[in-house]
All heavy atoms as an XYZ file, in Angstrom:
965
protein
N     102.857     76.349    437.497
C     103.924     77.290    437.199
C     103.864     77.909    435.879
O     104.112     79.102    435.662
C     105.211     76.482    437.422
C     106.482     77.280    437.349
S     106.480     78.379    438.805
C     108.163     78.722    438.873
N     103.368     77.206    434.836
C     103.283     77.732    433.489
C     102.162     78.812    433.546
O     102.355     79.794    432.778
C     102.896     76.621    432.541
O     103.874     75.556    432.690
C     102.826     77.061    431.116
N     101.101     78.631    434.196
C     100.028     79.622    434.293
C     100.626     80.917    434.881
O     100.271     81.957    434.412
C      98.798     79.052    435.098
C      97.642     80.021    435.211
C      97.071     80.403    433.905
C      96.614     79.437    436.099
N     101.345     80.783    435.932
C     101.970     81.967    436.604
C     102.861     82.682    435.592
O     102.888     83.971    435.534
C     102.702     81.515    437.803
C     103.255     82.661    438.665
C     102.215     83.582    439.168
C     104.089     82.080    439.825
N     103.693     81.979    434.886
C     104.578     82.556    433.899
C     103.773     83.347    432.753
O     104.068     84.399    432.298
C     105.475     81.541    433.252
C     106.563     80.997    434.160
C     107.346     79.891    433.461
O     106.909     79.435    432.406
O     108.347     79.492    434.102
N     102.650     82.647    432.355
C     101.811     83.285    431.265
C     101.146     84.546    431.786
O     101.097     85.590    431.061
C     100.740     82.289    430.850
N     100.678     84.547    433.069
C     100.048     85.722    433.605
C     101.070     86.814    433.742
O     100.816     88.008    433.488
C      99.402     85.367    434.980
C      98.963     86.637    435.739
C      98.148     84.516    434.779
N     102.317     86.500    434.298
C     103.327     87.463    434.396
C     103.784     88.030    433.027
O     103.928     89.250    432.888
C     104.527     86.833    435.080
C     105.666     87.813    435.311
C     105.522     88.773    436.279
C     106.858     87.773    434.604
C     106.494     89.701    436.559
C     107.823     88.716    434.873
C     107.706     89.646    435.836
N     103.840     87.256    432.010
C     104.170     87.716    430.677
C     103.097     88.639    430.140
O     103.405     89.684    429.521
C     104.423     86.541    429.691
N     101.831     88.336    430.357
C     100.751     89.177    429.863
C     100.771     90.550    430.648
O     100.551     91.609    430.054
C      99.405     88.478    430.057
C      99.085     87.456    429.071
C      97.807     86.738    429.442
C      98.967     87.986    427.604
N     101.059     90.471    431.927
C     101.155     91.725    432.700
C     102.272     92.639    432.280
O     102.122     93.833    432.017
C     101.344     91.337    434.218
C     101.522     92.522    435.154
C     100.222     93.358    435.241
C     101.968     92.096    436.472
N     103.400     92.031    431.989
C     104.568     92.740    431.499
C     104.316     93.354    430.077
O     104.587     94.486    429.793
C     105.784     91.855    431.460
C     107.147     92.490    431.161
C     107.458     93.611    432.170
C     108.232     91.428    431.022
N     103.635     92.512    429.284
C     103.357     92.998    427.957
C     102.307     94.141    427.962
O     102.473     95.169    427.206
C     102.725     91.826    427.123
C     102.551     92.113    425.643
C     103.863     92.342    424.918
C     101.933     90.852    425.026
N     101.314     94.109    428.828
C     100.364     95.219    428.934
C     100.984     96.375    429.460
O     100.646     97.521    429.054
C      99.102     94.770    429.755
O      99.547     94.551    431.059
N     101.821     96.315    430.383
C     102.551     97.470    430.946
C     103.422     98.224    429.888
O     103.489     99.408    429.816
C     103.387     97.050    432.174
C     104.334     98.206    432.599
C     102.470     96.692    433.345
N     104.045     97.444    429.040
C     104.847     97.979    427.952
C     104.110     98.514    426.745
O     104.514     99.474    426.075
C     105.833     96.974    427.442
S     107.085     96.472    428.709
N     102.917     97.943    426.507
C     102.085     98.329    425.344
C     101.431     99.629    425.548
O     101.182    100.354    424.559
C     101.135     97.179    424.979
C     101.679     96.043    424.153
C     100.586     95.062    423.828
C     102.338     96.511    422.908
N     101.038     99.926    426.764
C     100.309    101.253    426.979
C     101.156    102.445    426.609
O     100.669    103.308    425.858
C      99.779    101.295    428.448
C      98.663    100.303    428.632
C      99.241    102.699    428.730
C      98.226    100.142    430.035
N     102.355    102.618    427.072
C     103.185    103.741    426.587
C     103.447    103.694    425.076
O     103.476    104.718    424.482
C     104.478    103.611    427.423
C     104.180    102.749    428.583
C     103.062    101.875    428.163
N     103.703    102.540    424.543
C     103.899    102.442    423.087
C     102.705    102.890    422.296
O     102.818    103.532    421.293
C     104.335    100.997    422.752
N     101.519    102.514    422.805
C     100.309    102.942    422.107
C     100.114    104.460    422.178
O      99.718    105.077    421.236
C      99.107    102.265    422.670
N     100.406    105.077    423.325
C     100.363    106.500    423.524
C     101.310    107.181    422.574
O     101.050    108.306    422.046
C     100.638    106.914    424.969
C      99.428    106.574    425.831
O      98.318    106.387    425.378
N      99.703    106.483    427.114
N     102.574    106.661    422.461
C     103.523    107.247    421.565
C     103.000    107.219    420.065
O     103.163    108.172    419.361
C     104.825    106.522    421.677
N     102.446    106.125    419.688
C     101.953    105.976    418.250
C     100.758    106.892    418.078
O     100.679    107.493    417.008
C     101.584    104.543    418.004
C     102.757    103.573    417.907
C     102.188    102.159    417.712
C     103.581    103.891    416.666
N      99.906    107.064    419.093
C      98.775    107.971    418.864
C      99.270    109.415    418.734
O      98.720    110.184    417.985
C      97.872    107.825    420.092
C      96.583    108.596    419.960
C      95.606    108.503    421.066
N      96.400    108.819    422.279
C      95.982    108.524    423.551
N      94.860    107.779    423.689
N      96.695    108.788    424.613
N     100.253    109.829    419.526
C     100.869    111.123    419.334
C     101.558    111.279    417.997
O     101.435    112.402    417.377
N     102.178    110.237    417.441
C     102.874    110.320    416.224
C     101.828    110.457    415.055
O     102.173    111.069    414.031
C     103.722    109.128    415.983
N     100.643    109.991    415.204
C      99.584    110.087    414.172
C      99.155    111.531    414.021
O      98.824    111.947    412.907
C      98.405    109.159    414.562
C      97.216    109.434    413.610
C      98.823    107.728    414.402
N      99.132    112.355    415.095
C      98.732    113.747    415.052
C      99.788    114.651    414.483
O      99.494    115.799    414.080
C      98.309    114.213    416.407
C      97.078    113.454    416.928
O      96.275    113.028    416.088
N      96.961    113.361    418.190
N     101.010    114.283    414.351
C     102.140    115.158    414.019
C     101.956    115.678    412.586
O     102.099    116.828    412.308
C     103.512    114.427    414.210
C     104.601    115.232    413.535
C     103.748    114.290    415.625
N     101.611    114.849    411.585
C     101.551    115.398    410.204
C     100.430    116.498    410.090
O     100.678    117.484    409.420
C     101.148    114.202    409.327
C     101.644    112.982    410.058
C     101.489    113.408    411.569
N      99.314    116.360    410.783
C      98.293    117.391    410.694
C      98.765    118.681    411.338
O      98.538    119.819    410.842
C      96.998    116.892    411.392
N      99.430    118.574    412.514
C      99.993    119.744    413.203
C     101.101    120.372    412.311
O     101.163    121.602    412.187
C     100.529    119.390    414.525
C      99.480    118.889    415.520
O      98.313    119.214    415.272
O      99.859    118.274    416.530
N     101.898    119.644    411.717
C     102.950    120.185    410.817
C     102.345    120.864    409.601
O     102.879    121.917    409.245
C     103.880    119.067    410.401
O     104.542    118.518    411.428
N     101.363    120.357    409.020
C     100.682    120.921    407.849
C     100.101    122.249    408.269
O     100.209    123.287    407.508
C      99.647    120.016    407.259
N      99.454    122.312    409.470
C      98.865    123.608    409.885
C      99.960    124.650    410.167
O      99.772    125.848    409.787
C      98.033    123.333    411.199
C      97.371    124.552    411.836
C      96.393    125.258    410.887
C      96.851    124.240    413.137
N     101.042    124.219    410.769
C     102.150    125.153    411.043
C     102.745    125.663    409.807
O     103.069    126.873    409.611
C     103.185    124.474    411.981
N     102.938    124.815    408.825
C     103.535    125.192    407.527
C     102.520    126.203    406.835
O     103.019    127.177    406.226
C     103.692    123.976    406.662
N     101.211    125.947    406.866
C     100.278    126.844    406.267
C     100.300    128.225    407.003
O     100.265    129.280    406.239
C      98.906    126.233    406.389
C      97.821    127.094    405.677
C      98.004    127.158    404.210
N      97.166    128.128    403.633
C      97.514    128.877    402.685
N      98.700    128.867    402.145
N      96.706    129.800    402.218
N     100.385    128.268    408.307
C     100.411    129.531    408.978
C     101.714    130.334    408.643
O     101.672    131.554    408.406
C     100.343    129.302    410.498
C      98.966    128.890    410.939
C      98.891    128.709    412.456
O      99.937    128.705    413.128
O      97.729    128.478    412.984
N     102.817    129.622    408.568
C     104.112    130.271    408.213
C     103.994    130.843    406.801
O     104.485    131.957    406.570
C     105.244    129.258    408.351
C     106.657    129.845    407.974
C     106.954    130.986    408.794
C     107.681    128.759    408.075
N     103.420    130.081    405.948
C     103.193    130.526    404.506
C     102.310    131.823    404.487
O     102.635    132.747    403.795
C     102.700    129.439    403.643
C     102.592    129.840    402.211
O     103.603    130.366    401.692
O     101.523    129.568    401.572
N     101.281    131.781    405.265
C     100.418    133.004    405.362
C     101.119    134.222    405.871
O     101.044    135.251    405.265
C      99.165    132.660    406.226
S      98.014    131.514    405.471
N     101.922    134.027    406.968
C     102.635    135.200    407.573
C     103.734    135.687    406.559
O     103.821    136.905    406.365
C     103.283    134.769    408.873
C     104.215    135.882    409.350
C     102.216    134.541    409.885
N     104.431    134.828    405.903
C     105.478    135.229    404.992
C     104.854    135.947    403.782
O     105.374    136.954    403.177
C     106.385    134.115    404.540
O     105.635    133.119    403.856
N     103.692    135.446    403.272
C     103.041    136.083    402.178
C     102.525    137.530    402.508
O     102.707    138.479    401.766
C     101.855    135.231    401.641
O     102.362    133.976    401.245
C     101.139    135.870    400.517
N     102.015    137.584    403.715
C     101.584    138.936    404.226
C     102.699    139.845    404.376
O     102.611    141.027    403.944
C     100.753    138.780    405.500
C     100.287    140.133    406.185
C      99.314    140.774    405.232
C      99.729    139.890    407.539
N     103.834    139.415    404.933
C     105.052    140.249    405.098
C     105.524    140.733    403.729
O     105.829    141.938    403.590
C     106.070    139.448    405.800
C     107.298    140.280    406.061
S     107.002    141.720    407.164
C     108.029    141.280    408.485
N     105.531    139.845    402.750
C     105.952    140.234    401.350
C     105.084    141.306    400.820
O     105.570    142.275    400.159
C     106.122    138.998    400.458
C     107.211    138.097    400.820
C     107.208    136.886    400.013
O     106.333    136.671    399.115
O     108.064    135.939    400.278
N     103.780    141.184    401.030
C     102.838    142.065    400.467
C     102.905    143.490    401.159
O     102.862    144.526    400.500
C     101.380    141.595    400.632
O     101.172    140.329    399.978
N     103.163    143.445    402.484
C     103.290    144.698    403.189
C     104.583    145.423    402.771
O     104.580    146.627    402.536
C     103.285    144.501    404.738
C     103.742    145.672    405.563
C     101.904    144.050    405.200
N     105.647    144.624    402.577
C     106.933    145.296    402.174
C     106.878    145.788    400.790
O     107.696    146.613    400.416
C     108.072    144.248    402.408
C     108.330    143.843    403.748
C     109.467    142.843    403.866
C     108.662    145.084    404.681
N     105.925    145.312    399.983
C     105.825    145.826    398.552
C     105.040    147.155    398.524
O     105.054    147.815    397.479
C     105.026    144.793    397.725
N     104.504    147.565    399.681
C     103.755    148.819    399.718
C     104.739    149.984    399.638
O     105.906    149.826    400.092
C     102.920    148.902    401.010
C     101.725    147.980    401.096
C     100.627    148.497    400.180
O     100.219    149.644    400.308
O     100.230    147.664    399.380
N     104.282    151.141    399.085
C     105.254    152.338    399.078
C     105.593    152.768    400.500
O     104.798    152.610    401.439
C     104.411    153.355    398.370
C     103.403    152.642    397.619
C     103.075    151.376    398.430
N     106.743    153.271    400.678
C     107.282    153.692    401.925
C     106.322    154.714    402.571
O     106.184    154.683    403.792
C     108.691    154.252    401.832
C     109.329    154.586    403.149
C     109.979    153.610    403.853
C     109.291    155.831    403.684
C     110.549    153.880    405.105
C     109.787    156.197    404.951
C     110.534    155.180    405.619
O     110.961    155.434    406.828
N     105.828    155.603    401.842
C     104.914    156.604    402.355
C     103.693    155.979    403.043
O     103.198    156.463    404.099
N     103.178    154.934    402.497
C     102.022    154.277    403.104
C     102.405    153.549    404.437
O     101.651    153.581    405.356
C     101.427    153.190    402.117
C     100.778    153.806    400.874
O     100.717    155.047    400.695
N     100.397    152.973    399.955
N     103.555    152.963    404.415
C     104.068    152.352    405.654
C     104.323    153.389    406.673
O     103.942    153.143    407.888
C     105.263    151.487    405.325
C     105.154    150.322    404.429
C     106.502    149.639    404.225
C     104.168    149.296    405.000
N     104.908    154.450    406.346
C     105.204    155.486    407.279
C     103.913    156.128    407.910
O     103.858    156.427    409.072
C     106.036    156.613    406.723
C     106.558    157.685    407.725
C     107.508    157.247    408.679
C     105.995    158.935    407.755
C     107.910    158.130    409.608
C     106.477    159.799    408.720
C     107.422    159.450    409.647
O     107.835    160.333    410.559
N     102.894    156.229    407.082
C     101.615    156.722    407.589
C     100.950    155.714    408.540
O     100.132    156.161    409.376
C     100.626    156.952    406.365
N     101.351    154.380    408.527
C     100.747    153.479    409.405
C     101.592    153.207    410.655
O     101.230    152.348    411.459
C     100.644    152.127    408.643
N     102.605    154.082    410.901
C     103.446    153.881    412.112
C     102.628    154.061    413.318
O     101.794    154.987    413.428
C     104.665    154.844    412.054
C     105.361    154.952    413.397
C     105.607    154.485    410.942
N     102.821    153.189    414.332
C     102.123    153.309    415.612
C     103.032    153.054    416.755
O     104.301    152.958    416.592
N     102.412    152.897    417.881
C     103.228    152.546    419.103
C     103.846    151.157    418.942
O     103.221    150.364    418.243
C     102.313    152.595    420.308
N     104.933    150.908    419.575
C     105.521    149.585    419.587
C     104.540    148.529    420.058
O     103.781    148.670    421.006
C     106.683    149.641    420.542
C     107.044    151.125    420.594
C     105.756    151.833    420.440
N     104.423    147.414    419.321
C     103.552    146.348    419.552
C     102.021    146.616    419.389
O     101.235    145.794    419.798
C     103.750    145.782    420.992
C     105.194    145.244    421.112
O     105.743    144.717    420.132
O     105.800    145.297    422.261
N     101.717    147.755    418.866
C     100.357    148.064    418.559
C      99.993    147.655    417.122
O     100.769    147.892    416.231
C     100.054    149.573    418.641
N      98.844    146.910    416.934
C      98.525    146.495    415.597
C      98.346    147.613    414.658
O      97.764    148.648    415.009
C      97.205    145.760    415.801
C      97.166    145.384    417.205
C      97.927    146.495    417.958
N      98.872    147.490    413.448
C      98.722    148.556    412.429
C      97.493    148.280    411.603
O      96.823    147.308    411.718
C      99.958    148.622    411.511
O      99.920    147.515    410.655
N      97.192    149.240    410.666
C      96.123    149.098    409.796
C      96.263    147.992    408.828
O      95.322    147.668    408.071
C      95.799    150.425    409.039
O      97.013    150.824    408.340
C      95.429    151.493    410.055
N      97.452    147.410    408.692
C      97.704    146.285    407.807
C      97.347    144.955    408.424
O      97.477    143.914    407.737
C      99.172    146.283    407.291
C      99.504    147.389    406.371
C     100.048    148.592    406.761
C      99.141    147.222    405.028
C     100.280    149.573    405.894
C      99.435    148.258    404.110
C      99.922    149.400    404.520
O     100.254    150.429    403.651
N      96.917    144.875    409.714
C      96.637    143.695    410.343
C      95.364    143.089    409.673
O      94.457    143.804    409.278
C      96.328    143.882    411.823
O      97.554    144.390    412.429
N      95.307    141.707    409.636
C      94.114    141.075    409.013
C      93.273    140.535    410.089
O      93.696    140.167    411.140
C      94.610    139.926    408.133
O      95.235    138.967    408.882
C      95.528    140.419    407.010
N      91.993    140.307    409.859
C      91.225    140.691    408.662
C      90.574    142.053    408.705
O      89.989    142.557    407.795
C      90.153    139.603    408.593
C      89.868    139.290    409.971
C      91.181    139.472    410.712
N      90.736    142.723    409.948
C      89.902    144.017    410.112
C      90.624    145.323    409.936
O      90.007    146.343    410.061
C      89.306    143.941    411.490
N      91.892    145.275    409.550
C      92.629    146.490    409.362
C      92.139    147.273    408.186
O      91.681    146.799    407.174
N      92.223    148.626    408.320
C      91.711    149.494    407.181
C      92.544    149.307    405.931
O      91.954    149.412    404.782
C      91.814    151.009    407.635
N      93.832    148.966    406.089
C      94.658    148.738    404.821
C      94.936    147.230    404.702
O      95.964    146.855    404.028
C      95.933    149.517    405.011
C      95.688    151.014    404.931
O      94.775    151.507    404.362
N      96.595    151.760    405.630
N      94.157    146.357    405.335
C      94.450    144.942    405.312
C      94.526    144.443    403.877
O      93.662    144.731    403.064
C      93.344    144.150    406.034
N      95.563    143.750    403.524
C      95.767    143.190    402.255
C      95.033    141.854    402.132
O      94.945    141.127    403.108
C      97.257    143.007    401.947
C      98.039    144.361    402.052
C      99.559    144.079    402.151
C      97.690    145.299    400.874
N      94.635    141.473    400.927
C      93.847    140.219    400.778
C      94.804    139.039    401.064
O      96.010    139.004    400.684
C      93.429    140.192    399.292
C      94.263    141.292    398.586
C      94.713    142.212    399.633
N      94.303    138.034    401.791
C      94.973    136.831    402.058
C      94.178    135.599    401.646
O      92.924    135.749    401.358
C      95.399    136.728    403.617
O      94.191    136.798    404.390
C      96.293    137.874    403.983
N      94.773    134.437    401.739
C      93.974    133.224    401.471
C      92.888    133.049    402.460
O      93.053    133.448    403.567
C      94.935    132.024    401.354
N      91.824    132.423    402.047
C      90.630    132.311    402.950
C      90.973    131.394    404.171
O      90.341    131.538    405.239
C      89.539    131.604    402.101
C      90.198    131.364    400.767
C      91.441    131.988    400.665
N      91.941    130.463    404.014
C      92.275    129.631    405.187
C      93.326    130.143    406.072
O      93.873    129.381    406.924
C      92.617    128.239    404.678
C      93.753    128.244    403.700
O      94.009    129.304    403.131
O      94.357    127.061    403.478
N      93.780    131.381    405.858
C      94.806    132.001    406.722
C      94.185    132.467    408.010
O      93.083    133.021    408.031
C      95.477    133.186    406.013
S      96.654    132.710    404.701
N      94.933    132.340    409.124
C      94.396    132.847    410.362
C      94.520    134.337    410.486
O      95.229    134.918    409.645
C      95.300    132.127    411.445
C      96.603    131.942    410.653
C      96.252    131.703    409.286
N      93.889    135.012    411.444
C      94.095    136.426    411.631
C      95.565    136.742    412.004
O      96.176    135.996    412.742
C      93.198    136.756    412.755
C      92.109    135.719    412.801
C      92.840    134.460    412.304
N      96.117    137.792    411.351
C      97.553    138.096    411.605
C      97.666    139.509    411.941
O      96.900    140.333    411.537
C      98.338    137.762    410.309
C      98.406    136.274    410.047
S      99.133    135.913    408.387
C      97.838    136.331    407.298
N      98.699    139.785    412.776
C      98.894    141.129    413.271
C     100.239    141.639    412.603
O     101.197    140.966    412.525
C      99.162    141.199    414.750
O      97.907    140.703    415.379
C      99.411    142.595    415.270
N     100.216    142.959    412.180
C     101.294    143.607    411.609
C     101.578    144.821    412.468
O     100.673    145.627    412.659
C     101.116    143.988    410.194
C     102.270    144.803    409.611
C     100.839    142.808    409.283
N     102.797    144.985    412.983
C     103.139    146.180    413.705
C     104.233    146.943    412.933
O     105.125    146.361    412.338
C     103.715    145.878    415.157
O     104.902    145.087    415.016
C     102.666    145.045    415.938
N     104.058    148.225    412.919
C     104.990    149.130    412.173
C     105.355    150.222    413.187
O     104.530    150.952    413.650
C     104.385    149.715    410.915
C     103.917    148.561    409.965
C     105.406    150.646    410.152
C     103.160    149.057    408.743
N     106.669    150.342    413.425
C     107.213    151.311    414.365
C     108.374    152.005    413.803
O     109.116    151.491    412.941
C     107.579    150.705    415.704
O     108.493    149.666    415.454
C     106.357    150.211    416.452
N     108.663    153.283    414.197
C     109.838    154.009    413.816
C     111.048    153.352    414.451
O     110.927    152.795    415.580
C     109.782    155.431    414.241
O     108.814    156.091    413.547
N     112.162    153.288    413.811
C     113.364    152.741    414.330
C     114.490    153.647    414.130
O     114.658    154.184    413.015
C     113.561    151.345    413.610
C     114.471    150.414    414.291
C     113.976    149.475    415.247
C     115.842    150.323    414.075
C     114.710    148.644    415.884
C     116.614    149.429    414.716
C     116.095    148.559    415.615
O     116.925    147.674    416.303
N     115.286    153.816    415.108
C     116.435    154.713    414.966
C     117.080    154.995    416.319
O     116.977    154.173    417.238
N     117.782    156.114    416.418
C     118.454    156.458    417.688
C     117.528    157.284    418.533
O     116.836    158.145    418.060
C     119.769    157.178    417.440
O     119.448    158.353    416.643
C     120.757    156.309    416.681
N     117.560    157.024    419.832
C     116.798    157.811    420.738
C     117.642    158.912    421.389
O     118.743    159.143    420.903
C     116.149    156.927    421.871
C     117.213    156.153    422.659
O     118.381    156.491    422.468
O     116.825    155.243    423.432
N     117.186    159.563    422.435
C     117.980    160.666    423.001
C     119.329    160.217    423.537
O     120.215    161.073    423.633
C     117.136    161.255    424.178
C     115.896    161.985    423.736
C     115.258    162.643    424.884
N     115.143    161.839    426.007
C     114.039    161.360    426.552
N     112.918    161.688    426.038
N     114.025    160.593    427.662
N     119.472    159.021    423.918
C     120.779    158.523    424.461
C     121.577    157.940    423.328
O     122.654    157.315    423.616
C     120.488    157.438    425.518
O     119.829    156.378    424.966
C     119.742    158.009    426.662
N     121.197    158.092    422.102
C     121.987    157.640    420.922
C     122.025    156.143    420.830
O     122.907    155.538    420.204
C     123.411    158.180    420.887
C     123.510    159.720    421.025
C     123.029    160.472    419.875
N     123.801    160.277    418.676
C     123.418    160.551    417.491
N     122.241    161.036    417.260
N     124.198    160.307    416.416
N     121.061    155.442    421.453
C     120.922    153.965    421.355
C     120.052    153.649    420.195
O     118.934    154.207    420.042
C     120.421    153.354    422.647
C     121.408    153.392    423.742
O     122.606    153.392    423.560
N     120.932    153.519    424.995
N     120.414    152.740    419.384
C     119.657    152.247    418.284
C     118.564    151.261    418.707
O     118.901    150.365    419.431
C     120.516    151.606    417.202
C     119.887    151.225    415.896
C     119.426    152.481    415.186
C     120.833    150.445    414.961
N     117.304    151.551    418.393
C     116.217    150.632    418.810
C     114.901    151.087    418.376
O     114.760    152.131    417.697
N     113.836    150.383    418.798
C     112.479    150.660    418.408
C     111.930    151.891    419.129
O     110.818    152.379    418.735
C     111.639    149.454    418.732
N     112.677    152.458    420.076
C     112.160    153.662    420.733
C     112.603    154.946    420.031
O     112.271    155.984    420.460
C     112.635    153.689    422.155
O     114.052    153.605    422.199
C     112.051    152.533    422.959
N     113.409    154.788    419.005
C     113.960    155.973    418.300
C     112.879    156.651    417.485
O     111.948    155.995    417.034
N     113.073    157.920    417.205
C     112.107    158.644    416.380
C     112.761    159.006    415.070
O     113.402    160.033    414.968
C     111.683    159.958    417.149
N     112.673    158.114    414.162
C     113.310    158.279    412.865
C     112.287    158.252    411.758
O     111.293    157.445    411.819
C     114.370    157.189    412.621
O     114.793    157.162    411.382
N     112.445    159.071    410.772
C     111.456    159.066    409.611
C     112.109    158.270    408.426
O     111.472    158.196    407.400
C     111.189    160.469    409.245
O     112.342    161.077    408.753
N     113.256    157.768    408.599
C     113.908    157.029    407.476
C     114.092    155.535    407.658
O     114.583    154.838    406.807
C     115.283    157.689    407.120
C     116.261    157.591    408.273
C     117.118    156.488    408.368
C     116.365    158.668    409.182
C     118.027    156.482    409.415
C     117.322    158.582    410.166
C     118.128    157.502    410.346
O     119.007    157.458    411.298
N     113.715    155.014    408.887
C     113.869    153.608    409.149
C     112.704    153.086    409.928
O     112.326    153.650    410.946
C     115.172    153.387    409.933
C     115.724    151.966    410.022
C     116.056    151.426    408.614
C     116.999    151.926    410.851
N     112.035    152.007    409.419
C     110.848    151.526    410.008
C     111.074    149.998    410.344
O     111.760    149.307    409.599
C     109.639    151.557    409.095
C     109.225    152.995    408.584
C     108.016    152.844    407.650
C     108.845    153.803    409.753
N     110.531    149.584    411.460
C     110.582    148.174    411.820
C     109.208    147.537    411.604
O     108.169    148.054    412.133
C     110.951    148.007    413.314
C     111.026    146.596    413.805
C     111.506    146.524    415.207
N     111.647    145.153    415.675
C     110.830    144.564    416.518
N     109.803    145.246    417.043
N     111.052    143.315    416.887
N     109.143    146.516    410.774
C     107.849    145.894    410.442
C     107.879    144.461    410.990
O     108.888    143.713    410.695
C     107.612    145.876    408.869
C     106.353    145.194    408.607
C     107.688    147.260    408.345
N     106.923    144.043    411.710
C     106.787    142.684    412.298
C     105.412    142.133    411.928
O     104.379    142.861    412.091
C     106.926    142.748    413.843
C     106.846    141.337    414.360
C     108.220    143.364    414.243
N     105.396    140.909    411.517
C     104.118    140.258    411.217
C     104.112    138.871    411.976
O     105.121    138.216    412.022
C     103.929    140.003    409.689
N     102.970    138.458    412.525
C     102.889    137.235    413.262
C     101.384    136.810    413.336
O     100.463    137.636    413.077
C     103.532    137.371    414.694
C     102.933    138.378    415.535
C     101.820    138.187    416.395
C     103.432    139.719    415.523
C     101.318    139.112    417.155
C     102.935    140.717    416.306
C     101.833    140.430    417.148
N     101.167    135.595    413.680
C      99.876    135.005    413.839
C      99.261    135.597    415.111
O      99.885    135.565    416.215
C      99.841    133.443    413.919
C      98.476    132.934    414.250
C     100.342    132.846    412.644
N      98.072    136.194    415.041
C      97.472    136.949    416.135
C      97.192    136.052    417.375
O      97.493    136.445    418.541
C      96.201    137.662    415.730
O      96.508    138.521    414.617
C      95.606    138.477    416.880
N      96.679    134.892    417.099
C      96.127    134.078    418.289
C      97.247    133.708    419.299
O      96.986    133.833    420.510
C      95.549    132.795    417.677
N      98.426    133.285    418.849
C      99.459    132.789    419.755
C     100.826    133.371    419.522
O     101.786    132.985    420.121
C      99.489    131.303    419.676
C      99.674    130.778    418.303
O      99.841    131.579    417.367
O      99.568    129.513    418.129
N     100.952    134.370    418.617
C     102.244    135.031    418.409
C     103.209    134.133    417.676
O     104.385    134.476    417.658
N     102.769    133.109    417.024
C     103.666    132.201    416.327
C     104.185    132.804    415.054
O     103.541    133.671    414.439
C     102.930    130.833    416.006
C     102.648    130.058    417.195
C     101.913    128.796    417.043
N     101.759    128.234    415.696
C     101.695    126.924    415.449
N     101.804    126.107    416.414
N     101.498    126.484    414.236
N     105.315    132.372    414.643
C     106.025    132.693    413.453
C     106.199    134.252    413.208
O     105.773    134.844    412.229
C     105.232    132.182    412.197
C     104.925    130.670    412.305
C     103.645    130.235    412.478
C     106.001    129.807    412.331
C     103.443    128.875    412.586
C     105.740    128.441    412.474
C     104.444    127.972    412.583
N     106.851    134.886    414.217
C     107.054    136.311    414.068
C     108.167    136.552    412.984
O     109.181    135.973    413.076
C     107.566    136.763    415.397
C     108.070    135.565    416.053
C     107.328    134.416    415.510
N     107.841    137.430    412.005
C     108.822    137.787    411.019
C     109.079    139.306    411.209
O     108.053    140.028    411.185
C     108.360    137.473    409.601
C     108.034    136.042    409.251
C     107.519    135.874    407.851
C     109.292    135.211    409.393
N     110.302    139.702    411.269
C     110.638    141.131    411.506
C     111.676    141.538    410.490
O     112.574    140.802    410.132
C     111.116    141.348    412.932
N     111.600    142.830    410.068
C     112.521    143.386    409.186
C     112.610    144.874    409.341
O     111.662    145.480    409.917
C     112.270    142.980    407.723
O     113.353    143.374    406.905
C     110.991    143.622    407.222
N     113.631    145.487    408.862
C     113.768    146.916    408.848
C     113.545    147.429    407.383
O     114.045    146.777    406.477
C     115.089    147.393    409.346
C     115.430    147.065    410.845
C     116.830    147.485    411.193
C     114.381    147.777    411.734
N     112.875    148.453    407.237
C     112.632    149.098    405.903
C     113.172    150.480    405.904
O     112.878    151.281    406.784
C     111.104    149.143    405.589
C     110.845    149.742    404.250
C     110.484    147.752    405.682
N     114.021    150.779    404.965
C     114.655    152.024    404.848
C     113.951    152.863    403.752
O     113.418    152.313    402.766
C     116.170    151.964    404.431
N     114.000    154.204    403.871
C     113.305    155.087    402.967
C     113.993    155.105    401.637
O     115.171    155.019    401.503
C     113.241    156.510    403.581
C     112.515    157.430    402.649
C     112.307    158.811    403.326
O     112.921    159.034    404.367
N     111.469    159.596    402.807
C-alpha cells in the first residue's frame, strides 16, 4: 500500500511540475523581450523627434500617398536621419491632412498647411507614433 501511495504521489507531482516548469521557462524570456521592446520604442520615438525637428518645407516636400514610406524611412531613405546602430529599420509616412471634397477631416484631404506624420518599426508595425504638424 505504501508503494502505491508513493507511486501515486510521484505521478501527481510530475503532472504538476511540467506546467510549472513551462511557466518558469517563459518567465525567464520576458526580461529580454521587454528590453528589446523598450529599445525599439526608444528608436521610434527618437526618429519621430528628429523628423519633427525638420523644417516644414522639407516635410511637405516628402509628402506621399497614405501609408507609403517617405524618404525619411530608415535605413535606405534619401533623407534618412542617423539612428543608433542597434535600431531596427523604421518606416516614416508623411501625408497631407485636411478636409476633402465632402468637408470631412482626414488623411484623404488635400491641405498644404497640415501634415500627418507616422513612424513605426518596419518589420511588424510595432510602436506606431502619429502626430499632426501644422505649417
